[in-house]
C-alpha positions in Angstrom: 0.0 0.0 0.0 1.0 3.6 -0.3 -0.1 6.9 -1.7 0.4 9.1 -4.8 0.0 12.9 -4.5 0.0 14.8 -7.8 0.8 18.6 -8.1 -0.4 19.4 -11.6 -0.8 22.5 -13.6 -3.0 22.4 -16.7 -5.2 24.0 -19.2 -8.8 23.4 -20.3 -10.9 24.6 -23.2 -14.2 24.1 -25.0 -15.1 21.5 -27.7 -17.9 23.0 -29.6 -21.0 24.1 -27.7 -21.4 21.0 -25.4 -17.9 19.7 -24.8 -14.7 20.4 -22.8 -11.2 19.1 -22.9 -8.2 19.4 -20.5 -4.5 18.6 -20.2 -2.5 18.7 -17.0 0.9 17.5 -15.9 3.5 17.9 -13.1 5.3 16.0 -10.4 3.9 13.0 -8.6 5.1 12.2 -5.1 5.0 8.4 -4.6 5.0 7.1 -1.0 5.1 3.3 -0.9 5.0 1.6 2.5 8.5 0.9 3.8 10.3 2.8 0.9 11.7 6.3 0.5 9.5 9.0 -1.1 10.0 9.1 -4.9 9.2 12.0 -7.3 8.0 11.0 -10.8 6.3 12.9 -13.6 2.6 12.4 -14.3 -0.1 13.8 -16.5 -3.7 13.5 -17.7 -5.6 14.4 -20.9 -9.3 14.1 -21.1 -12.6 15.3 -22.6 -16.2 15.4 -21.7 -19.4 16.0 -23.7 -22.9 16.8 -22.6 -25.3 14.6 -24.5 -28.3 16.1 -22.7 -28.9 18.7 -20.0 -28.3 16.1 -17.2 -26.0 13.5 -18.9 -22.3 13.8 -19.7 -19.9 11.2 -21.1 -16.2 11.5 -20.5 -12.8 9.9 -21.2 -9.4 10.3 -19.6 -5.9 9.0 -20.4 -3.4 9.3 -17.5 0.3 8.3 -17.1 3.0 8.3 -14.5 6.6 7.7 -15.2 9.9 7.2 -13.3 11.9 4.1 -13.8 8.9 2.5 -15.4 5.9 4.0 -17.3 2.4 3.3 -16.1 -0.8 4.4 -17.8 -4.5 4.0 -17.7 -7.8 4.9 -19.4 -11.0 6.0 -17.6 -14.4 6.4 -19.3 -17.8 7.0 -17.8 -21.1 8.7 -17.7 -22.2 11.3 -15.2 -25.8 11.9 -14.4 -26.7 15.3 -12.8 -29.9 15.3 -10.5 
């Protein structure tokens, strides 16, 4: 177990009338149990699009790198009440 704390700076913008996009990057402080704190570089790029007044779909690609590169993809739907 451990924790990763990211200190990102980024930028976001519009995609047409109903969408947004963003990009962010910066240092990631990795604290694994029983090991010294490591600093790596991480970032995210993503977009969201409103398909109705209460429903948004989104996708995000993220990465973290040091000695090894790790990455992941997240997608989903958000419903606003």
